[in-house]
C-alpha positions as CSV (number, residue, x, y, z in Angstrom):
1,X,-13.7,-4.1,12.2
2,X,-10.9,-6.6,11.5
3,X,-12.2,-7.1,8.0
4,X,-11.9,-3.3,7.4
5,X,-8.4,-3.1,8.9
6,X,-7.3,-6.1,6.9
7,X,-8.5,-4.5,3.7
8,X,-6.4,-1.3,4.2
9,X,-3.2,-2.7,2.6
10,X,-5.2,-3.4,-0.6
11,X,-6.3,0.3,-0.9
12,X,-4.5,2.6,-3.3
13,X,-2.8,4.3,-0.3
14,X,-1.6,1.1,1.2
15,X,-0.3,-0.3,-2.1
16,X,1.4,3.1,-2.9
17,X,3.3,3.1,0.4
18,X,4.4,-0.5,0.1
19,X,5.0,-1.1,-3.6
20,X,7.1,2.0,-4.3
21,X,10.5,1.7,-2.7
22,X,10.8,5.5,-2.5
23,X,7.3,6.1,-1.1
24,X,7.9,5.2,2.5
25,X,11.0,7.4,2.9
26,X,9.2,10.3,1.1
27,X,6.2,9.9,3.4
28,X,8.4,9.8,6.5
29,X,10.2,13.0,5.4
30,X,6.9,14.8,4.6
31,X,5.6,13.6,8.0
32,X,8.6,15.0,9.8
33,X,8.6,18.3,7.9
34,X,4.8,18.6,8.6
35,X,5.5,17.9,12.3
36,X,8.2,20.5,12.5
37,X,6.0,23.1,10.8
38,X,3.1,22.2,13.0
39,X,5.0,22.3,16.3
40,X,7.0,25.4,15.2
41,X,3.9,27.3,14.5
42,X,2.2,26.2,17.7
43,X,5.2,27.1,19.7
44,X,5.1,30.7,18.5
45,X,1.3,30.9,19.0
46,X,1.1,29.1,22.3
47,X,4.2,30.7,23.9
48,X,2.9,34.2,22.8
49,X,-0.5,33.5,24.3
50,X,1.1,32.2,27.5
51,X,3.5,35.2,27.5
52,X,6.9,33.5,27.9
53,X,10.0,33.2,25.8
54,X,10.9,35.3,22.8
55,X,7.5,35.0,21.3
56,X,6.1,37.2,24.1
57,X,7.4,40.2,22.2
58,X,5.5,39.3,19.0
59,X,2.2,41.2,18.6
60,X,-0.8,38.9,19.0
61,X,-2.3,39.5,15.5
62,X,0.8,38.2,13.6
63,X,0.9,35.2,15.9
64,X,-2.7,34.4,15.1
65,X,-1.9,34.7,11.4
66,X,0.1,31.4,11.8
67,X,-3.0,29.4,12.4
68,X,-3.6,28.6,8.7
69,X,0.1,27.5,8.4
70,X,-0.4,25.2,11.4
71,X,-3.5,23.7,9.8
72,X,-1.7,23.0,6.5
73,X,1.1,21.3,8.5
74,X,-1.4,19.2,10.4
75,X,-3.1,18.3,7.1
76,X,0.2,17.1,5.8
77,X,0.7,14.9,8.8
78,X,-2.8,13.6,8.7
79,X,-2.5,12.5,5.1
80,X,0.9,10.9,5.5
81,X,-0.2,9.2,8.7
82,X,-3.2,7.7,6.7
83,X,-0.7,6.3,4.2
84,X,1.3,4.7,7.1
85,X,-1.9,3.2,8.6
86,X,-3.2,1.9,5.3
87,X,0.2,0.2,4.6
88,X,0.4,-1.3,8.1
89,X,-2.9,-1.5,9.9
90,X,-1.2,-3.3,12.8
91,X,-0.6,0.2,14.2
92,X,-4.0,-0.1,15.7
93,X,-2.7,-2.9,17.9
94,X,0.1,-0.7,19.2
95,X,-0.7,1.0,22.6
96,X,1.5,3.9,21.8
97,X,-0.5,4.5,18.6
98,X,-3.8,4.2,20.5
99,X,-2.6,6.8,23.1
100,X,-1.2,9.0,20.3
101,X,-4.6,9.0,18.6
102,X,-6.3,9.8,21.9
103,X,-4.0,12.7,22.5
104,X,-4.6,14.0,18.9
105,X,-8.4,13.9,19.5
106,X,-7.9,15.9,22.7
107,X,-5.6,18.3,20.9
108,X,-8.2,18.8,18.3
109,X,-10.9,19.5,20.9
110,X,-8.4,21.9,22.6
111,X,-7.9,23.6,19.2
112,X,-11.7,23.9,18.7
113,X,-12.0,25.4,22.2
114,X,-9.3,27.9,21.3
115,X,-10.8,28.8,17.9
116,X,-14.4,29.2,19.1
117,X,-13.7,30.4,22.6
118,X,-10.6,32.6,22.5
119,X,-9.4,33.3,18.9
120,X,-11.7,36.3,18.2
121,X,-10.9,37.9,21.6
122,X,-7.2,37.4,21.1
123,X,-7.2,38.7,17.6
124,X,-8.8,41.9,18.9
125,X,-6.4,42.5,21.7
126,X,-4.2,45.6,21.4
127,X,-0.5,45.0,21.2
128,X,1.2,44.6,24.6
129,X,-2.0,43.5,26.5
130,X,-1.7,40.3,28.4
131,X,-3.9,37.4,27.3
132,X,-6.7,36.1,29.5
133,X,-6.0,33.1,31.8
134,X,-8.5,30.9,29.8
135,X,-6.4,31.4,26.7
136,X,-3.2,30.6,28.6
137,X,-4.7,27.3,29.9
138,X,-5.7,26.3,26.4
139,X,-2.2,27.2,25.0
140,X,-0.4,25.2,27.8
141,X,-2.7,22.3,27.1
142,X,-1.9,22.5,23.4
143,X,1.9,22.3,24.2
144,X,1.5,19.4,26.6
145,X,-0.8,17.4,24.3
146,X,1.5,17.9,21.2
147,X,4.5,17.0,23.3
148,X,2.7,13.8,24.2
149,X,1.9,13.1,20.6
150,X,5.5,13.5,19.6
151,X,6.8,11.2,22.4
152,X,4.3,8.5,21.6
153,X,5.0,8.8,17.9
154,X,8.7,8.1,18.6
155,X,7.7,5.2,20.9
156,X,5.7,3.4,18.1
157,X,8.6,1.1,17.1
158,X,9.2,0.0,20.7
159,X,5.7,-1.2,21.5
């Protein structure tokens, strides 16, 4: 495993991020914009499903239409994150990064549970009808997991 990790800076992604003085700031900004779009979309969806805040007045179908937007934002963060890891594989030694990755895996499992377990039911709900408790649990879990990912991402430089 160490040989693989030590080879990452020699990949085109690692070299691109390190050898171009503008690449790292560009990647950081894309990562931040992707995160804002991801969390913004999830806030609308999850708060609507839970039934609190201003999103509770949004019909459920338009809220569900944000899912592709959230997936694109996640993809931006995944790709930019891969650039960071290739440029600096020592992230794998960072406990905050390890926990961040674990929470992202759990958030992904939660998203799959939502997609395959609740999405179709929610998309067919008439406007104004409350969502089932199972969907609310998934939405609350999503918010908690992504909050943890954000906090751990901010803690990376300190561990």
